[in-house]
TIKOLVO-370461 format. One line per 8 residues: their letters; for each residue y, z, x of N, C-alpha, C. Coordinates in nm, 2 decimals, padded with zeros to 4 digits, always signed. Last residue first. Layout:
a) Y Z X Y Z X Y Z X  ...
# end
This chain:
xxxxxxxx) +07.67 -04.03 +03.66 +07.75 -04.03 +03.77 +07.88 -04.11 +03.75  +07.47 -04.07 +03.48 +07.58 -03.99 +03.44 +07.70 -03.98 +03.55  +07.26 -04.22 +03.57 +07.35 -04.28 +03.48 +07.47 -04.21 +03.46  +07.22 -04.14 +03.92 +07.17 -04.18 +03.80 +07.28 -04.24 +03.70  +07.23 -04.01 +04.17 +07.34 -04.00 +04.07 +07.30 -04.03 +03.93  +07.01 -03.80 +04.35 +07.03 -03.91 +04.27 +07.15 -03.89 +04.17  +07.01 -03.71 +04.69 +07.04 -03.68 +04.55 +07.08 -03.80 +04.47  +06.73 -03.72 +04.91 +06.84 -03.79 +04.85 +06.88 -03.73 +04.71
xxxxxxxx) +06.50 -03.61 +05.02 +06.62 -03.53 +05.01 +06.75 -03.59 +04.93  +06.32 -03.81 +05.04 +06.31 -03.73 +04.91 +06.43 -03.63 +04.90  +06.50 -04.04 +05.23 +06.39 -04.00 +05.17 +06.40 -03.92 +05.05  +06.70 -04.14 +05.38 +06.72 -04.00 +05.32 +06.60 -03.95 +05.27  +06.64 -04.40 +05.43 +06.61 -04.31 +05.53 +06.63 -04.16 +05.49  +06.71 -04.53 +05.20 +06.56 -04.51 +05.22 +06.54 -04.40 +05.33  +06.99 -04.55 +05.24 +06.93 -04.47 +05.12 +06.79 -04.44 +05.15  +06.99 -04.72 +05.46 +07.04 -04.59 +05.47 +07.00 -04.49 +05.35
xxxxxxxx) +06.88 -04.96 +05.35 +06.81 -04.88 +05.46 +06.86 -04.73 +05.47  +07.07 -05.02 +05.16 +06.94 -04.99 +05.11 +06.86 -04.91 +05.23  +07.29 -05.07 +05.33 +07.30 -04.95 +05.23 +07.16 -04.92 +05.19  +07.21 -05.28 +05.47 +07.25 -05.15 +05.54 +07.25 -05.04 +05.45  +07.16 -05.48 +05.27 +07.06 -05.42 +05.35 +07.08 -05.29 +05.42  +07.44 -05.52 +05.20 +07.34 -05.47 +05.11 +07.21 -05.40 +05.17  +07.56 -05.62 +05.43 +07.61 -05.49 +05.37 +07.50 -05.44 +05.28  +07.41 -05.85 +05.47 +07.40 -05.75 +05.57 +07.45 -05.62 +05.51
xxxxxxxx) +07.46 -05.99 +05.22 +07.31 -05.95 +05.26 +07.32 -05.84 +05.36  +07.73 -06.04 +05.26 +07.69 -05.97 +05.16 +07.55 -05.91 +05.16  +07.74 -06.21 +05.50 +07.80 -06.07 +05.51 +07.76 -05.98 +05.39  +07.61 -06.43 +05.37 +07.56 -06.36 +05.49 +07.61 -06.22 +05.49  +07.80 -06.50 +05.17 +07.66 -06.46 +05.14 +07.59 -06.39 +05.25  +08.02 -06.59 +05.30 +08.03 -06.47 +05.23 +07.90 -06.41 +05.20  +07.92 -06.83 +05.42 +07.98 -06.72 +05.51 +07.97 -06.59 +05.43  +07.82 -06.97 +05.19 +07.73 -06.94 +05.31 +07.77 -06.81 +05.39
xxxxxxxx) +08.07 -07.00 +05.06 +07.95 -06.93 +05.00 +07.85 -06.88 +05.10  +08.21 -07.16 +05.23 +08.26 -07.02 +05.19 +08.15 -06.94 +05.15  +08.06 -07.40 +05.21 +08.08 -07.32 +05.34 +08.12 -07.17 +05.32  +08.08 -07.45 +04.94 +07.96 -07.42 +05.00 +07.96 -07.35 +05.13  +08.34 -07.50 +04.93 +08.29 -07.39 +04.85 +08.16 -07.35 +04.91  +08.36 -07.73 +05.07 +08.44 -07.62 +05.11 +08.39 -07.49 +05.05  +08.21 -07.90 +04.91 +08.16 -07.88 +05.04 +08.24 -07.75 +05.10  +08.38 -07.90 +04.68 +08.24 -07.86 +04.67 +08.19 -07.82 +04.81
xxxxxxxx) +08.60 -08.03 +04.76 +08.61 -07.89 +04.73 +08.47 -07.82 +04.72  +08.50 -08.29 +04.80 +08.56 -08.22 +04.91 +08.56 -08.06 +04.89  +08.41 -08.36 +04.53 +08.31 -08.35 +04.65 +08.37 -08.26 +04.76  +08.57 -08.18 +04.27 +08.57 -08.30 +04.35 +08.47 -08.27 +04.48  +08.47 -08.06 +03.96 +08.49 -08.03 +04.10 +08.48 -08.15 +04.18  +08.60 -08.00 +03.63 +08.52 -08.08 +03.72 +08.55 -08.03 +03.86  +08.53 -07.77 +03.34 +08.61 -07.85 +03.44 +08.53 -07.93 +03.54  +08.36 -07.60 +03.21 +08.39 -07.73 +03.16 +08.46 -07.83 +03.25
xxxxxxxx) +08.09 -07.42 +03.38 +08.23 -07.43 +03.33 +08.26 -07.58 +03.29  +07.90 -07.43 +03.68 +07.93 -07.40 +03.55 +08.07 -07.41 +03.50  +07.67 -07.59 +03.89 +07.80 -07.58 +03.85 +07.80 -07.54 +03.70  +07.45 -07.46 +04.13 +07.46 -07.49 +04.00 +07.62 -07.50 +03.97  +07.19 -07.46 +04.38 +07.32 -07.47 +04.35 +07.35 -07.52 +04.21  +06.97 -07.29 +04.62 +06.99 -07.37 +04.50 +07.14 -07.36 +04.46  +06.98 -07.22 +04.88 +06.84 -07.24 +04.82 +06.86 -07.32 +04.69  +07.11 -07.24 +05.20 +07.13 -07.25 +05.07 +07.00 -07.28 +04.99
xxxxxxxx) +07.11 -06.97 +05.45 +07.06 -07.11 +05.40 +07.07 -07.10 +05.26  +07.19 -06.74 +05.58 +07.29 -06.84 +05.55 +07.25 -06.98 +05.49  +06.99 -06.55 +05.61 +07.02 -06.64 +05.73 +07.13 -06.75 +05.70  +06.97 -06.44 +05.35 +07.04 -06.37 +05.45 +07.08 -06.44 +05.58  +07.04 -06.72 +05.14 +06.96 -06.62 +05.20 +07.04 -06.55 +05.30  +07.21 -06.79 +04.83 +07.22 -06.79 +04.97 +07.12 -06.69 +05.03  +07.29 -06.99 +04.56 +07.22 -06.88 +04.62 +07.19 -06.90 +04.76  +07.60 -07.05 +04.39 +07.51 -07.08 +04.50 +07.42 -06.97 +04.54
xxxxxxxx) +07.78 -07.18 +04.13 +07.69 -07.08 +04.17 +07.60 -07.11 +04.29  +08.11 -07.26 +04.10 +07.99 -07.31 +04.16 +07.91 -07.19 +04.18  +08.32 -07.33 +03.80 +08.27 -07.24 +03.92 +08.14 -07.30 +03.97  +08.62 -07.43 +03.64 +08.48 -07.46 +03.69 +08.45 -07.37 +03.80  +08.86 -07.31 +03.55 +08.78 -07.41 +03.47 +08.64 -07.44 +03.52  +08.98 -06.99 +03.54 +08.90 -07.08 +03.63 +08.84 -07.19 +03.52  +09.11 -06.80 +03.40 +09.20 -06.90 +03.45 +09.12 -07.00 +03.52  +08.90 -06.63 +03.33 +08.96 -06.70 +03.22 +09.06 -06.80 +03.27
xxxxxxxx) +08.84 -06.52 +03.58 +08.74 -06.62 +03.51 +08.80 -06.69 +03.39  +09.04 -06.36 +03.60 +09.04 -06.47 +03.69 +08.94 -06.57 +03.64  +08.99 -06.16 +03.42 +09.11 -06.24 +03.41 +09.11 -06.36 +03.48  +08.75 -06.06 +03.50 +08.75 -06.13 +03.38 +08.88 -06.22 +03.37  +08.74 -06.15 +03.86 +08.74 -06.05 +03.75 +08.74 -06.13 +03.62  +08.50 -06.31 +04.09 +08.62 -06.32 +04.00 +08.61 -06.20 +03.90  +08.38 -06.34 +04.36 +08.38 -06.21 +04.28 +08.50 -06.21 +04.18  +08.59 -06.57 +04.54 +08.46 -06.51 +04.50 +08.48 -06.39 +04.43
xxxxxxxx) +08.79 -06.86 +04.46 +08.78 -06.72 +04.50 +08.63 -06.67 +04.47  +08.97 -07.14 +04.59 +08.86 -07.08 +04.51 +08.84 -06.94 +04.55  +09.27 -07.35 +04.50 +09.18 -07.25 +04.59 +09.06 -07.22 +04.50  +09.41 -07.50 +04.34 +09.36 -07.57 +04.45 +09.27 -07.48 +04.54  +09.32 -07.34 +04.05 +09.43 -07.42 +04.11 +09.35 -07.50 +04.21  +09.03 -07.19 +04.11 +09.16 -07.16 +04.05 +09.26 -07.24 +04.12  +08.70 -07.19 +04.09 +08.81 -07.27 +04.14 +08.92 -07.23 +04.05  +08.48 -06.94 +04.20 +08.55 -06.98 +04.09 +08.67 -07.06 +04.14
xxxxxxxx) +08.16 -06.90 +04.32 +08.29 -06.94 +04.36 +08.37 -07.00 +04.25  +07.91 -06.66 +04.34 +07.99 -06.74 +04.24 +08.12 -06.78 +04.30  +07.61 -06.62 +04.50 +07.75 -06.62 +04.53 +07.82 -06.71 +04.43  +07.31 -06.45 +04.49 +07.40 -06.55 +04.43 +07.54 -06.53 +04.47  +07.08 -06.41 +04.75 +07.18 -06.35 +04.66 +07.26 -06.47 +04.61  +06.71 -06.45 +04.80 +06.86 -06.50 +04.82 +06.95 -06.41 +04.71  +06.49 -06.30 +05.01 +06.54 -06.31 +04.87 +06.68 -06.34 +04.88  +06.40 -06.27 +05.26 +06.44 -06.40 +05.23 +06.47 -06.41 +05.08
xxxxxxxx) +06.35 -05.99 +05.27 +06.43 -06.05 +05.37 +06.50 -06.18 +05.33  +06.18 -05.84 +05.13 +06.28 -05.90 +05.06 +06.38 -05.97 +05.15  +05.84 -05.78 +05.10 +05.94 -05.81 +05.20 +06.05 -05.90 +05.13  +05.73 -05.49 +04.91 +05.77 -05.63 +04.93 +05.86 -05.67 +05.03  +05.47 -05.27 +04.99 +05.62 -05.29 +04.98 +05.64 -05.44 +04.99  +05.20 -05.11 +04.85 +05.23 -05.24 +04.92 +05.39 -05.24 +04.88  +05.08 -04.77 +04.92 +05.13 -04.88 +04.83 +05.18 -05.00 +04.91  +05.04 -04.47 +04.91 +04.95 -04.58 +04.96 +04.97 -04.70 +04.88
xxxxxxxx) +05.19 -04.28 +04.81 +05.24 -04.33 +04.92 +05.15 -04.44 +04.98  +05.03 -04.19 +04.58 +05.17 -04.27 +04.56 +05.22 -04.32 +04.68  +04.70 -04.24 +04.56 +04.80 -04.17 +04.65 +04.94 -04.26 +04.63  +04.52 -04.36 +04.42 +04.58 -04.27 +04.35 +04.70 -04.21 +04.43  +04.45 -04.72 +04.41 +04.47 -04.60 +04.48 +04.54 -04.50 +04.41  +04.23 -04.87 +04.17 +04.37 -04.85 +04.22 +04.37 -04.71 +04.30  +03.97 -05.09 +04.18 +04.01 -04.94 +04.20 +04.14 -04.93 +04.25  +03.78 -05.31 +03.99 +03.90 -05.29 +04.06 +03.93 -05.14 +04.07
xxxxxxxx) +03.45 -05.47 +04.04 +03.54 -05.37 +03.97 +03.67 -05.34 +04.06  +03.27 -05.75 +03.96 +03.37 -05.69 +04.05 +03.44 -05.57 +03.97  +02.91 -05.83 +03.99 +03.02 -05.81 +03.90 +03.14 -05.72 +03.98  +02.69 -05.88 +04.14 +02.80 -05.96 +04.16 +02.92 -05.93 +04.07  +02.49 -05.69 +04.14 +02.49 -05.81 +04.04 +02.59 -05.90 +04.05  +02.57 -05.50 +04.31 +02.46 -05.59 +04.35 +02.45 -05.72 +04.26  +02.94 -05.49 +04.29 +02.80 -05.43 +04.30 +02.69 -05.54 +04.32  +03.24 -05.46 +04.47 +03.13 -05.56 +04.41 +03.00 -05.48 +04.41
xxxxxxxx) +03.57 -05.37 +04.44 +03.43 -05.32 +04.46 +03.33 -05.42 +04.40  +03.87 -05.39 +04.57 +03.79 -05.47 +04.49 +03.63 -05.42 +04.54  +04.16 -05.18 +04.57 +04.03 -05.23 +04.63 +03.94 -05.28 +04.53  +04.51 -05.18 +04.61 +04.38 -05.20 +04.52 +04.27 -05.24 +04.62  +04.79 -05.00 +04.61 +04.69 -05.07 +04.68 +04.57 -05.07 +04.60  +05.08 -05.03 +04.38 +04.96 -04.95 +04.43 +04.86 -05.04 +04.50  +05.40 -05.12 +04.50 +05.28 -05.16 +04.41 +05.15 -05.09 +04.47  +05.72 -05.05 +04.46 +05.61 -05.01 +04.53 +05.49 -05.04 +04.44
xxxxxxxx) +06.06 -05.16 +04.50 +05.92 -05.18 +04.43 +05.82 -05.13 +04.51  +06.30 -05.18 +04.64 +06.25 -05.04 +04.59 +06.10 -05.04 +04.53  +06.33 -05.44 +04.65 +06.33 -05.38 +04.78 +06.26 -05.23 +04.74  +06.37 -05.50 +04.38 +06.26 -05.55 +04.46 +06.23 -05.47 +04.58  +06.62 -05.38 +04.36 +06.50 -05.34 +04.26 +06.38 -05.38 +04.34  +06.78 -05.54 +04.52 +06.77 -05.40 +04.56 +06.65 -05.33 +04.48  +06.77 -05.78 +04.39 +06.71 -05.78 +04.53 +06.69 -05.61 +04.57  +06.88 -05.73 +04.15 +06.74 -05.78 +04.16 +06.67 -05.75 +04.30
xxxxxxxx) +07.14 -05.66 +04.22 +07.05 -05.56 +04.15 +06.90 -05.59 +04.16  +07.23 -05.91 +04.32 +07.23 -05.79 +04.41 +07.12 -05.68 +04.36  +07.20 -06.06 +04.09 +07.12 -06.10 +04.20 +07.12 -05.99 +04.30  +07.39 -05.93 +03.92 +07.26 -05.93 +03.89 +07.18 -05.96 +04.01  +07.63 -05.99 +04.07 +07.59 -05.84 +04.05 +07.44 -05.84 +04.01  +07.64 -06.26 +04.04 +07.63 -06.20 +04.17 +07.58 -06.05 +04.16  +07.66 -06.30 +03.76 +07.55 -06.35 +03.84 +07.53 -06.28 +03.97  +07.91 -06.17 +03.66 +07.78 -06.13 +03.63 +07.67 -06.18 +03.73
xxxxxxxx) +08.20 -06.18 +03.70 +08.10 -06.20 +03.80 +07.96 -06.16 +03.78  +08.32 -05.93 +03.47 +08.33 -06.05 +03.54 +08.23 -06.07 +03.65  +08.22 -05.70 +03.35 +08.36 -05.70 +03.40 +08.39 -05.81 +03.48  +08.02 -05.57 +03.11 +08.07 -05.70 +03.17 +08.20 -05.68 +03.22  +07.75 -05.33 +03.11 +07.91 -05.36 +03.08 +07.94 -05.49 +03.17  +07.49 -05.37 +03.11 +07.54 -05.24 +03.05 +07.69 -05.27 +03.02  +07.22 -05.57 +03.11 +07.37 -05.57 +03.13 +07.44 -05.46 +03.05  +06.92 -05.55 +03.25 +07.00 -05.49 +03.14 +07.15 -05.49 +03.17
xxxxxxxx) +06.63 -05.71 +03.33 +06.77 -05.70 +03.36 +06.85 -05.66 +03.24  +06.30 -05.68 +03.45 +06.39 -05.65 +03.34 +06.53 -05.62 +03.38  +06.05 -05.84 +03.57 +06.18 -05.79 +03.61 +06.27 -05.78 +03.49  +05.72 -05.79 +03.63 +05.82 -05.81 +03.52 +05.95 -05.76 +03.56  +05.50 -05.92 +03.84 +05.61 -05.84 +03.84 +05.71 -05.89 +03.73  +05.17 -05.91 +03.84 +05.28 -05.99 +03.78 +05.39 -05.89 +03.78  +04.89 -05.95 +04.08 +05.01 -05.87 +04.02 +05.11 -05.96 +03.95  +04.59 -06.08 +03.97 +04.70 -06.08 +04.06 +04.80 -05.98 +04.00
xxxxxxxx) +04.25 -06.20 +03.95 +04.34 -06.09 +03.93 +04.46 -06.12 +04.02  +04.13 -06.47 +03.96 +04.09 -06.37 +03.86 +04.20 -06.26 +03.83  +04.21 -06.66 +04.14 +04.17 -06.71 +04.01 +04.14 -06.60 +03.91  +04.16 -06.43 +04.41 +04.19 -06.56 +04.37 +04.14 -06.60 +04.24  +04.26 -06.10 +04.35 +04.13 -06.19 +04.36 +04.16 -06.33 +04.32  +04.53 -06.04 +04.40 +04.41 -05.94 +04.43 +04.29 -06.02 +04.45  +04.85 -06.15 +04.53 +04.71 -06.19 +04.47 +04.60 -06.08 +04.50  +05.07 -06.10 +04.64 +05.05 -06.03 +04.50 +04.92 -06.06 +04.45
xxxxxxxx) +05.09 -06.24 +04.86 +05.06 -06.09 +04.89 +05.04 -06.02 +04.75  +05.17 -06.48 +04.77 +05.04 -06.47 +04.80 +05.00 -06.33 +04.83  +05.45 -06.46 +04.74 +05.37 -06.44 +04.62 +05.22 -06.42 +04.65  +05.69 -06.35 +04.91 +05.56 -06.39 +04.95 +05.47 -06.35 +04.82  +06.00 -06.51 +04.82 +05.92 -06.38 +04.81 +05.78 -06.43 +04.84  +06.11 -06.75 +04.90 +06.20 -06.64 +04.86 +06.13 -06.50 +04.86  +05.99 -06.98 +04.98 +06.00 -06.88 +05.08 +06.06 -06.75 +05.03  +05.97 -07.16 +04.76 +05.85 -07.10 +04.82 +05.88 -06.98 +04.89
xxxxxxxx) +06.21 -07.11 +04.49 +06.19 -07.15 +04.63 +06.06 -07.08 +04.69  +06.24 -06.99 +04.26 +06.13 -07.09 +04.26 +06.11 -07.14 +04.40  +06.43 -06.81 +04.23 +06.32 -06.76 +04.28 +06.20 -06.86 +04.30  +06.63 -06.97 +04.12 +06.67 -06.90 +04.24 +06.53 -06.85 +04.32  +06.51 -07.02 +03.87 +06.55 -07.13 +03.97 +06.57 -07.07 +04.11  +06.50 -06.78 +03.76 +06.37 -06.85 +03.77 +06.40 -06.96 +03.88  +06.77 -06.71 +03.73 +06.69 -06.64 +03.82 +06.56 -06.70 +03.85  +06.84 -06.91 +03.54 +06.90 -06.92 +03.67 +06.82 -06.83 +03.77
xxxxxxxx) +06.69 -06.82 +03.32 +06.66 -06.95 +03.37 +06.72 -06.97 +03.51  +06.83 -06.56 +03.28 +06.69 -06.57 +03.32 +06.65 -06.71 +03.38  +07.08 -06.68 +03.22 +07.07 -06.59 +03.33 +06.93 -06.58 +03.38  +07.03 -06.80 +02.97 +07.09 -06.87 +03.09 +07.06 -06.80 +03.21  +06.93 -06.58 +02.81 +06.84 -06.70 +02.85 +06.89 -06.78 +02.97  +07.16 -06.44 +02.81 +07.05 -06.39 +02.86 +06.97 -06.50 +02.90  +07.34 -06.62 +02.66 +07.37 -06.59 +02.80 +07.24 -06.53 +02.87  +07.20 -06.62 +02.42 +07.23 -06.74 +02.49 +07.26 -06.71 +02.63
xxxxxxxx) +07.22 -06.34 +02.34 +07.10 -06.40 +02.36 +07.10 -06.53 +02.45  +07.46 -06.23 +02.28 +07.42 -06.21 +02.42 +07.30 -06.30 +02.45  +07.51 -06.28 +02.01 +07.60 -06.34 +02.10 +07.54 -06.34 +02.24  +07.40 -06.19 +01.78 +07.32 -06.26 +01.87 +07.39 -06.32 +01.99  +07.59 -05.91 +01.74 +07.51 -05.99 +01.67 +07.41 -06.05 +01.77  +07.80 -05.89 +02.03 +07.76 -05.84 +01.91 +07.69 -05.94 +01.82  +07.89 -06.00 +02.28 +07.75 -05.98 +02.26 +07.70 -05.93 +02.12  +08.17 -05.99 +02.27 +08.11 -06.14 +02.25 +07.96 -06.11 +02.23
xxxxxxxx) +08.26 -05.73 +02.35 +08.25 -05.76 +02.21 +08.17 -05.89 +02.18  +08.02 -05.60 +02.59 +08.15 -05.68 +02.56 +08.13 -05.72 +02.41  +07.82 -05.41 +02.58 +07.88 -05.46 +02.72 +08.01 -05.53 +02.69  +07.70 -05.34 +02.36 +07.82 -05.26 +02.39 +07.89 -05.32 +02.52  +07.48 -05.50 +02.34 +07.59 -05.53 +02.25 +07.71 -05.44 +02.28  +07.33 -05.59 +02.64 +07.36 -05.48 +02.55 +07.48 -05.52 +02.47  +07.13 -05.84 +02.70 +07.28 -05.81 +02.71 +07.30 -05.71 +02.60  +06.85 -05.86 +02.90 +06.89 -05.82 +02.78 +07.05 -05.78 +02.79
xxxxxxxx) +06.61 -06.08 +03.03 +06.75 -06.04 +03.05 +06.80 -05.99 +02.90  +06.33 -06.10 +03.23 +06.38 -06.07 +03.10 +06.52 -06.02 +03.10  +06.11 -06.29 +03.43 +06.24 -06.23 +03.41 +06.27 -06.22 +03.27  +05.82 -06.25 +03.63 +05.87 -06.30 +03.50 +06.01 -06.22 +03.48  +05.65 -06.39 +03.91 +05.76 -06.29 +03.85 +05.79 -06.35 +03.72  +05.31 -06.37 +04.04 +05.42 -06.44 +03.99 +05.53 -06.34 +03.93  +05.05 -06.43 +04.28 +05.10 -06.35 +04.17 +05.23 -06.43 +04.13  +04.81 -06.67 +04.40 +04.94 -06.62 +04.40 +04.96 -06.53 +04.27
xxxxxxxx) +04.60 -06.85 +04.39 +04.60 -06.74 +04.49 +04.74 -06.68 +04.50  +04.63 -07.06 +04.19 +04.53 -06.95 +04.17 +04.52 -06.85 +04.26  +04.85 -07.22 +04.06 +04.86 -07.13 +04.18 +04.77 -07.03 +04.18  +04.78 -07.35 +03.82 +04.82 -07.43 +03.93 +04.84 -07.36 +04.07  +04.70 -07.12 +03.66 +04.61 -07.22 +03.70 +04.65 -07.30 +03.82  +04.82 -06.80 +03.77 +04.84 -06.93 +03.69 +04.75 -07.03 +03.74  +04.62 -06.51 +03.76 +04.70 -06.61 +03.83 +04.71 -06.73 +03.75  +04.64 -06.25 +03.53 +04.56 -06.35 +03.59 +04.65 -06.45 +03.65
xxxxxxxx) +04.75 -05.91 +03.61 +04.74 -06.02 +03.52 +04.64 -06.12 +03.59  +04.88 -05.58 +03.62 +04.78 -05.68 +03.66 +04.76 -05.79 +03.56  +05.23 -05.52 +03.68 +05.11 -05.50 +03.60 +05.01 -05.61 +03.64  +05.52 -05.35 +03.78 +05.40 -05.43 +03.82 +05.28 -05.42 +03.74  +05.85 -05.38 +03.69 +05.71 -05.33 +03.64 +05.61 -05.42 +03.70  +06.17 -05.31 +03.76 +06.05 -05.39 +03.79 +05.93 -05.32 +03.76  +06.49 -05.30 +03.62 +06.38 -05.23 +03.64 +06.27 -05.34 +03.67  +06.84 -05.28 +03.66 +06.73 -05.37 +03.67 +06.60 -05.29 +03.70
xxxxxxxx) +07.17 -05.28 +03.53 +07.05 -05.20 +03.56 +06.93 -05.29 +03.56  +07.52 -05.32 +03.59 +07.38 -05.39 +03.57 +07.26 -05.28 +03.61  +07.84 -05.37 +03.51 +07.73 -05.26 +03.53 +07.61 -05.33 +03.50  +08.16 -05.44 +03.62 +08.04 -05.49 +03.58 +07.92 -05.39 +03.61  +08.40 -05.34 +03.71 +08.36 -05.29 +03.57 +08.23 -05.36 +03.53  +08.31 -05.35 +04.04 +08.41 -05.33 +03.95 +08.37 -05.27 +03.81  +07.98 -05.32 +04.00 +08.07 -05.41 +04.08 +08.20 -05.42 +03.99  +07.69 -05.14 +04.03 +07.83 -05.14 +03.96 +07.92 -05.23 +04.06
xxxxxxxx) +07.35 -05.15 +03.98 +07.47 -05.20 +04.06 +07.59 -05.19 +03.97  +07.05 -04.99 +04.01 +07.17 -05.01 +03.93 +07.28 -05.05 +04.03  +06.69 -05.05 +04.02 +06.83 -05.04 +04.08 +06.94 -05.05 +03.99  +06.34 -04.99 +04.07 +06.46 -05.00 +03.99 +06.59 -05.00 +04.07  +05.99 -05.01 +04.05 +06.11 -05.01 +04.12 +06.23 -05.05 +04.04  +05.80 -04.95 +03.87 +05.76 -04.97 +04.00 +05.87 -04.97 +04.10  +05.92 -04.69 +03.62 +05.90 -04.84 +03.68 +05.85 -04.84 +03.82  +05.99 -04.45 +03.52 +05.86 -04.51 +03.48 +05.85 -04.67 +03.52
xxxxxxxx) +06.24 -04.38 +03.62 +06.12 -04.31 +03.67 +05.99 -04.39 +03.64  +06.51 -04.53 +03.75 +06.43 -04.53 +03.63 +06.29 -04.49 +03.67  +06.62 -04.54 +04.00 +06.69 -04.47 +03.90 +06.62 -04.45 +03.77  +06.58 -04.67 +04.27 +06.51 -04.56 +04.20 +06.56 -04.48 +04.11  +06.92 -04.72 +04.41 +06.78 -04.76 +04.37 +06.70 -04.63 +04.32  +07.26 -04.82 +04.37 +07.16 -04.70 +04.38 +07.02 -04.76 +04.33  +07.56 -04.93 +04.47 +07.42 -04.97 +04.46 +07.35 -04.84 +04.47  +07.88 -05.04 +04.41 +07.79 -04.92 +04.41 +07.65 -04.96 +04.39
xxxxxxxx) +08.12 -05.24 +04.56 +08.01 -05.23 +04.48 +07.93 -05.10 +04.51  +08.46 -05.33 +04.55 +08.37 -05.24 +04.60 +08.24 -05.22 +04.51  +08.49 -05.69 +04.53 +08.53 -05.56 +04.49 +08.42 -05.46 +04.55  +08.50 -05.92 +04.81 +08.44 -05.86 +04.69 +08.50 -05.73 +04.66  +08.72 -06.18 +04.92 +08.68 -06.04 +04.93 +08.61 -06.00 +04.80  +08.83 -06.43 +04.96 +08.69 -06.41 +05.00 +08.64 -06.26 +05.01  +09.10 -06.41 +04.90 +09.01 -06.50 +04.82 +08.87 -06.48 +04.85  +09.19 -06.06 +04.91 +09.19 -06.19 +04.95 +09.10 -06.29 +04.88
xxxxxxxx) +09.32 -05.83 +04.67 +09.21 -05.87 +04.75 +09.25 -06.02 +04.81  +09.51 -05.73 +04.48 +09.54 -05.71 +04.62 +09.44 -05.77 +04.72  +09.47 -05.81 +04.22 +09.44 -05.67 +04.26 +09.45 -05.64 +04.41  +09.56 -06.08 +04.22 +09.63 -05.97 +04.14 +09.60 -05.83 +04.19  +09.53 -06.19 +04.57 +09.50 -06.19 +04.43 +09.58 -06.08 +04.35  +09.63 -06.40 +04.82 +09.65 -06.27 +04.76 +09.62 -06.28 +04.62  +09.65 -06.64 +04.98 +09.53 -06.56 +04.99 +09.56 -06.42 +04.94  +09.85 -06.81 +04.89 +09.89 -06.71 +04.99 +09.77 -06.61 +05.02
# end
């Protein structure tokens, strides 16, 4: 009947709170609360050496830390397995060539490039982790500012790198094509987006779809022990594209609004 326990329809997300620039010593950061799921992402830009197979590109590294306080299952080493699974999923989502312009992170081919270390911290788990993490990663990358670099070469041919001191003289990343993950959980004959913990417990199989703002699918993964028949997979893909597009529009609107406030913006931070 398109009605869920908390009154939402099958394609409705819970109210999400997004705030960027919450951690002072990072190049970019964001915090996302989706229902009871609370995620913090920090991005640190550091200089490194390009990978041999891609000498003219920078790259991203993902680290996921599941706080032991997030859910009783993470006590001891419980969160490590999930952390690795999430990091691997993020690598897959960002492996598509178009998601982020890695060439813009190159300073000197084969010698210097920017490496973006993306740290994800799970503060609380209230269902639908992957979607919340992907929203937080996109918001943190949008907020990332990388200092501009000049490469000076002396007469002997040795190169020296000079970083700009001006905090406003920086490179911003284009996140238009960064995908968001939409998780569709199959419950009975229907599927729902943004499942709560209760709904996840009822669902035997879910489909993780990464969707760009234009509605293009970049990767897909099935999770859970149950099976999905081809017909319902196609149906879920269509729902994922539709929901993903509106998710991107809403997120971009919030990020632009927050940006337009400039330095006058009051920060909520952790205690809000």
